[in-house]
C-alpha positions in Angstrom: -11.1 -20.2 53.1 -12.5 -22.5 50.4 -11.7 -20.9 46.8 -15.3 -20.9 44.9 -16.4 -22.3 41.5 -15.2 -19.6 39.7 -11.4 -19.5 40.9 -11.7 -23.5 41.3 -12.7 -23.1 36.9 -9.5 -20.3 36.7 -7.0 -22.7 38.0 -7.8 -24.9 35.8 -8.2 -22.6 32.9 -7.1 -24.7 29.6 -8.8 -28.5 30.1 -11.9 -29.6 31.1 -12.5 -30.3 35.2 -15.3 -32.8 36.3 -18.2 -31.8 38.8 -17.3 -34.6 40.4 -14.2 -33.5 41.0 -15.4 -29.2 42.1 -18.3 -31.0 44.2 -15.8 -32.6 46.1 -13.4 -29.6 46.7 -16.4 -27.7 47.8 -18.1 -30.1 49.7 -21.3 -29.6 47.5 -23.8 -31.9 45.4 -22.6 -32.2 41.5 -26.3 -30.5 41.5 -25.5 -27.3 43.5 -22.7 -27.4 41.1 -24.4 -27.2 38.1 -27.2 -24.9 40.0 -24.0 -22.2 40.1 -22.3 -22.9 37.6 -25.7 -21.5 35.5 -25.2 -19.0 37.5 -22.1 -17.8 36.8 -23.6 -18.3 33.2 -26.3 -15.9 33.3 -24.1 -13.4 35.2 -22.1 -12.7 31.2 -19.2 -15.2 32.0 -18.9 -18.1 29.4 -18.7 -21.9 30.3 -18.4 -24.9 28.3 -20.1 -27.7 29.8 -19.4 -31.4 27.9 -21.8 -34.6 29.8 -17.8 -37.2 30.6 -15.8 -34.0 30.6 -17.3 -31.2 33.1 -17.2 -27.6 32.6 -14.0 -25.3 31.1 -14.0 -22.0 31.5 -13.9 -20.1 28.2 -14.5 -16.3 27.9 -15.3 -13.7 30.9 -17.1 -11.4 28.7 -16.5 -8.1 31.0 -17.0 -10.2 34.1 -15.0 -8.4 37.1 -12.7 -11.6 38.3 -11.8 -11.3 41.8 -8.5 -14.2 41.8 -7.4 -12.2 37.9 -7.1 -9.1 39.6 -5.5 -10.4 42.8 -3.0 -11.8 41.3 -2.1 -9.2 38.9 -2.0 -6.1 41.8 0.6 -6.9 43.5 -0.3 -4.5 46.2 -3.4 -5.7 46.8 -4.1 -7.4 50.3 -7.7 -8.6 49.8 -10.7 -7.4 47.4 -13.9 -7.6 47.6 -16.7 -7.5 44.5 -20.6 -6.4 44.0 -23.4 -7.0 41.7 -24.7 -3.7 42.9 -24.6 -1.8 46.1 -25.2 2.0 46.7 -21.8 3.2 47.2 -18.5 1.6 47.0 -16.8 4.5 49.1 -18.9 5.0 51.5 -19.1 0.6 52.3 -15.1 0.9 51.9 -15.7 3.3 54.8 -16.5 0.7 56.4 -13.9 -2.0 55.8 -10.9 0.4 56.5 -7.9 -1.4 55.9 -4.5 -0.9 53.6 -4.5 -1.5 50.1 -8.5 -3.1 49.9 -10.2 -3.0 47.3 -14.2 -3.1 46.3 -15.5 -3.0 43.4 -19.1 -2.7 42.4 -20.8 -3.6 38.6 -23.7 -1.1 39.6 -23.9 1.4 41.9 -27.3 3.1 43.2 -26.3 5.8 45.4 -22.2 6.9 43.3 -21.0 9.5 44.2 -19.3 12.7 43.4 -17.6 15.6 44.8 -19.2 18.4 46.1 -22.6 16.0 47.3 -23.7 15.0 43.5 -24.3 11.4 42.5 -21.8 9.7 40.2 -24.1 8.0 37.5 -23.1 4.0 38.1 -25.3 2.3 35.9 -24.7 -1.7 35.5 -21.6 -3.0 34.4 -21.3 0.4 31.9 -17.9 1.2 33.8 -15.3 0.7 36.9 -16.8 1.6 39.7 -14.1 1.2 42.3 -12.7 2.1 45.6 -9.4 1.5 46.5 -8.5 2.5 50.3 -5.1 3.5 51.4 -3.7 4.2 54.9 -0.6 6.8 53.7 2.5 8.2 55.8 2.1 11.4 54.4 2.1 14.7 55.4 -2.0 16.1 55.5 0.0 18.6 52.9 0.5 16.0 50.5 -2.4 13.8 50.4 -3.8 15.8 47.5 -1.5 14.2 45.8 -3.1 11.0 45.7 -5.7 12.5 43.7 -3.1 13.7 41.3 -1.1 10.0 41.4 -5.1 8.4 40.6 -6.0 10.7 37.7 -2.7 10.1 35.8 -2.3 6.1 36.5 -5.9 6.4 33.7 -4.2 9.2 32.1 -1.6 6.7 31.2 -3.7 3.7 31.2 -6.4 4.9 28.3 -2.9 6.5 26.7 -1.1 3.0 26.4 -3.8 0.4 25.8 -6.1 2.2 23.4 -3.5 5.0 21.5 -6.1 8.4 23.8 -5.3 11.5 24.6 -6.9 12.7 27.5 -7.2 15.5 29.1 -7.9 16.8 33.2 -9.9 18.8 33.9 -8.2 20.2 37.9 -8.2 18.6 40.2 -10.0 15.3 39.2 -12.2 15.2 36.6 -10.9 13.0 32.7 -12.1 14.3 29.4 -11.9 12.5 26.0 -13.1 15.0 23.8 -14.2 17.9 25.8 -16.1 15.3 28.0 -16.4 13.7 31.0 -15.1 9.9 31.1 -13.9 9.4 34.1 -14.2 11.5 38.4 -12.3 11.0 40.7 -12.8 11.4 44.9 -10.6 11.4 47.5 -11.9 11.1 51.0 -10.1 11.0 54.3 -10.6 10.7 58.0 -8.2 12.9 60.2 -6.2 12.0 63.8 -6.5 15.6 65.0 -4.4 14.7 68.2 -1.3 14.5 65.4 -3.1 16.0 62.4 -2.5 13.2 60.2 -5.1 11.2 57.5 -6.0 8.1 59.2 -6.9 6.1 56.1 -7.4 7.7 52.5 -10.3 6.5 50.4 -9.9 6.5 47.1 -12.7 6.1 44.0 -12.6 6.2 40.9 -16.3 5.7 38.5 -15.1 5.6 34.7 -17.6 5.3 32.5 -16.3 1.8 30.1 -19.8 1.4 28.4 -22.4 3.7 26.6 -25.6 3.5 28.8 -29.3 3.6 28.3 -31.0 6.3 29.9 -28.1 8.9 30.9 -29.8 12.0 33.3 -30.2 14.9 31.8 -28.6 16.9 33.9 -25.4 15.0 32.2 -26.2 13.9 28.9 -24.5 16.9 27.2 -20.7 16.7 29.2 -21.0 12.4 29.0 -19.3 10.0 27.7 -17.7 6.8 27.9 -15.0 4.2 26.5 -17.0 2.6 23.8 -17.5 6.3 22.3 -13.4 6.3 21.6 -11.9 2.5 20.8 -13.0 -0.2 18.4 -11.8 -2.8 20.7 -13.3 -4.4 23.6 -13.0 -3.7 27.0 -11.6 -5.7 29.2 -12.4 -4.3 32.6 -9.9 -6.4 34.4 -7.2 -5.5 32.7 -8.1 -1.9 32.8 -8.7 -2.2 36.4 -5.0 -4.4 36.2 -3.7 -1.0 34.4 -4.8 2.0 36.1 -4.1 0.3 40.0 -0.5 -0.7 39.2 0.1 2.4 37.0 -1.0 4.1 40.5 0.9 2.4 43.1 4.3 2.6 40.6 3.4 6.9 41.5 1.6 6.3 45.4 4.4 4.3 46.4 7.0 6.6 45.8 5.8 9.8 47.8 6.5 12.7 48.5 9.6 12.6 46.4 8.2 12.3 43.0 6.5 15.7 43.4 7.9 17.3 40.8 7.7 14.4 38.6 3.9 14.3 39.2 3.3 17.4 38.9 4.7 18.4 34.9 2.7 15.2 33.8 -0.1 16.2 35.4 0.3 19.9 33.9 0.5 18.0 30.3 -2.6 16.4 30.2 -3.5 19.4 32.4 -7.3 20.8 30.1 -7.3 24.2 31.9 -3.6 25.9 32.1 -3.6 28.9 30.1 -7.0 29.1 29.5 -9.6 31.1 31.2 -11.7 30.2 34.2 -14.8 30.5 36.2 -14.8 29.6 40.0 -17.9 28.1 41.6 -18.8 30.9 44.2 -17.3 33.9 42.8 -20.1 35.0 40.3 -19.6 35.0 37.0 -15.5 36.9 36.6 -13.1 34.6 34.7 -9.7 33.8 35.6 -7.0 32.8 33.8 -5.0 29.9 34.7 -1.4 30.6 34.8 -0.4 27.5 36.8 -0.3 24.5 39.2 1.9 23.8 42.1 3.7 21.5 43.6 1.2 21.0 45.8 -1.8 20.3 43.4 -2.9 23.8 43.8 -4.0 25.7 40.5 -2.8 29.8 40.3 -5.4 32.1 38.8 -5.5 35.2 38.3 -8.3 38.2 38.1 -9.4 40.9 35.6 -6.8 42.9 37.9 -3.6 41.4 37.4 -4.1 39.5 40.9 -2.8 35.9 41.7 -5.1 33.3 43.7 -3.8 30.3 44.7 -6.5 27.3 44.9 -6.3 24.3 46.9 -9.8 23.1 46.3 -13.2 23.8 44.7 -14.4 23.2 41.3 -13.8 25.1 38.1 -15.5 25.5 34.8 -13.8 26.5 30.6 -15.1 29.6 30.1 -16.9 32.4 31.0 -20.8 32.2 32.1 -22.4 34.1 29.8 
């Protein structure tokens, strides 16, 4: 496969490369090279153009780079990046292979849990789906979601000194507002009762967007509201996925370490919650098990173990 113009510029990052040389590598005319460079500039990438010298990549300005990500995340086998796509998770279902990453700058039908949509405005977040072929028992697959939640938290802690919290099972909060959602989908092989594949979706709000839907405005937050440094989405993705693979490649033997780290970042342990479809009764959150199940206690002192579902902090009034 021939490299793209962006990949050629990346390979010559610290020097100018002539339009003629690029044209020769890509078997196109210099006029077409100029047109493609203009498209890259319009996408936000800063490229210097100097007569008799050629072109030089100056700054990505938040643009996602396939080659940078592939070089920096050793476990990945392939990456596809889209300007806009209905849903990275849905597209990933058509591209199943181990360690395949799908990225988009915008999702028109981003997927959340329980059939909800995930608000995905253009270049205002990280919208990714990772396809995995895990060799795990069904009872351990929930640990993949734990790995993802921890990878986001550890990244925010190390890069920005933030203190994110996890709302069981898969939402990341900052200052009691939702920053990130995680959606894990899979397909089971009935013959051997194993997962044929897992698709891990992560949506993280990086920049405050305009026209936030009213139904999420009260809980929505973006990373840019909590830090004062520029956000490099390539760097964020690299850190999140490398942290993820650090946890994921040791499953399930690191189960107890994962749960301990997860508990440390929980925003529901020791608090009262309401459970969807359980009316207005509140439950006390007592523990999170080694299977990532939530242990709650009702008003009669009876313990219940939840392996899925939706909870809300506090009591519905």
